[in-house]
N, C-alpha and C positions, 0 to 999 in steps of 0.2 A: 509697441513696435516688435521688439525682440526680447528674449530673455538672456541671461548670462550662459544659460546651458545650451543655447543655440551656436554660441561662438566656441571655435576651437583654436585655441593657441597652443603651440608647443614651443618652448624656448629653444630647442634645438632643430627646429625645422625652418631656419632661416629667418630674414628680417621680419619683425612683427607687423610692420606696416604692410608688407606684402601679403602676410597672413590674413590681416583684415580686409584687404582688398579681396582676396579669396572667398572669405566669409561672406562678405556682401554679395558677391556674384552667386555663392552658392545658395544663399538665402533667396535671392531673386529667382534662380534657376527652380527651386524646389517650390515655390510660390509662398513663401514665409514673409517675403517682402515684395511690394507691389509697385509699379510705376506709379508716380505722383505721391508716394508715401513720404513722409517726413523722417530723417535719420535723427538720433539723438545727437545732441551737440557734442563737440569734441570732449570737452569737460565731463559731460553726463557719461559717454561711452568710455572715457579714460577711467573714470571711477568705478564703472561695472567691470571692466577688464583688468583693473589694476595695473594700468600701463600710464606711461607719460603722454600728456595731452597732446604734445607735438607729434607723438607717433600717430595719433588719430588724424590730426591735420595733415601730415604727410600722405596718409593711406587716402584720406578724401582728395587731396589734391590728384594723386595718381588716377582715382577713379573718375574725377572730373575730367582729366586729360582724355580718359579713354570713353569719354562721352556718356558715363552710365549714371552720374549725379550732377546736380547743379546747385549752386549756391543762389539763394534769393535774398538779396539785401533788406535786412532786418526781419526776415522771417525764419531763415534757418538753411538747412542743407536737404534736399529733396532728391528721391530717384527721378531721374528724367521720365517724362512721359513716353520718351520714344526710346528709352533703353532696350537694346537688342537682346531681350530675355531669351527668346527662342534659339538665337543664334549661340549665346552664352551657353544655354543648356546642352545644344547640340555639340558645341565644342568640348564641354567637359566631358560628355559620354565618351566622345571620339577619343579623348585624350586618356581616359581610365581604360577603354577597350585596348588601346594601343599599349598601355603599360601591362594589362593582362597578358594580352598576346607575347609580348616580348619576354616577360617572365616565363610563360610556358614554354617559348621555343628554347629559352636557355636550358629549361629543364629537360629538353628532348621529347616532349609529350606530343603525341599526334591530335589532330583537330578533334576527333570524336571522344577521346579521353578528356580533352580539355573542356569541351561542351558538356560532358557529363557532369565533371566536377563543378563546373559553374552553375548548372542547373540545380545539383544537390544543394550547393550552397544557398542558392536562391531560395530553394524550397525550405531550408532549414530556417529562413528568416533572419 
């Protein structure tokens, strides 16, 4: 499924269960995780990420409430076939763009200069 390197956890960036949820949504949005794919068990993922299994259970419960994943009795936890991947991707992109725009406006930069900086950063890789 995924490797430890694909998971980004920052102990100073808010609750870990929320970060795990964001990671699952990000993995889906960029195509590293697919609808219908089985997720690691709570115990397995907890071991990979060195967190308490209850944290994973909490994250999975939130994702299930958001209708992104589902538990299948006796089989495990899976990404729902109808997970709103494109909507998540668009929402994430919009939020990132809003953050960029807000920061640029706080800096007092005009649109042309901001777009040039964005293009330069994009081209730099």
